[in-house]
C-alpha positions in Angstrom: 16.1 10.1 -2.8 12.9 12.2 -4.0 9.6 11.7 -2.3 6.0 11.9 -4.6 2.9 11.9 -3.5 0.2 9.0 -4.5 -2.7 10.5 -6.3 -3.8 7.1 -6.6 -3.4 3.4 -6.5 -5.8 0.2 -6.4 -5.4 -3.6 -6.2 -6.7 -6.2 -8.4 -6.6 -9.7 -8.4 -4.5 -11.7 -11.5 -4.9 -15.1 -10.6 -6.8 -17.1 -7.2 -4.3 -19.4 -6.9 -1.6 -18.8 -6.2 -2.9 -15.9 -5.2 -1.4 -12.8 -6.9 -2.5 -9.2 -8.2 -1.2 -6.2 -10.0 -1.1 -3.3 -7.6 -0.7 0.4 -9.4 0.1 3.8 -7.8 -1.3 6.8 -9.3 1.2 10.1 -9.4 1.9 13.0 -11.4 0.7 11.4 -14.3 2.3 8.5 -14.2 0.9 5.0 -13.3 3.9 2.3 -11.5 2.3 -1.4 -12.0 3.7 -3.9 -10.1 2.8 -7.3 -9.5 2.1 -8.8 -5.7 2.0 -11.9 -3.8 0.6 -13.2 -0.5 3.6 -12.7 1.2 4.4 -9.3 -0.4 0.4 -8.1 1.0 0.6 -9.9 4.4 4.2 -7.6 4.9 2.2 -4.2 3.6 -0.6 -5.1 5.6 1.5 -5.3 8.9 3.5 -2.5 7.9 0.2 0.2 7.2 -1.5 -1.2 10.5 1.8 -0.6 12.4 1.6 3.0 10.5 -1.7 3.7 11.4 -1.4 2.7 15.4 1.1 5.0 15.2 -1.3 7.9 13.8 -4.4 7.1 16.1 -1.1 6.6 19.3 0.2 10.4 17.7 -3.9 12.1 17.4 -4.6 11.0 21.0 -1.2 12.4 22.7 -2.7 15.5 21.4 -5.5 15.0 23.9 
């Protein structure tokens, strides 16, 4: 499995009720589009919070 670097991303609201959006991820000249619902958005948010907390903790451990 190869890993690609994200050049840019965006999230736009497609529908307010039920909450649904479109995530666009740009990488190496290719744009991928995904539909995102509210449940997945909460999961993604939680995962990103955990990722950032781990990065913060590593930075503090270096001090």
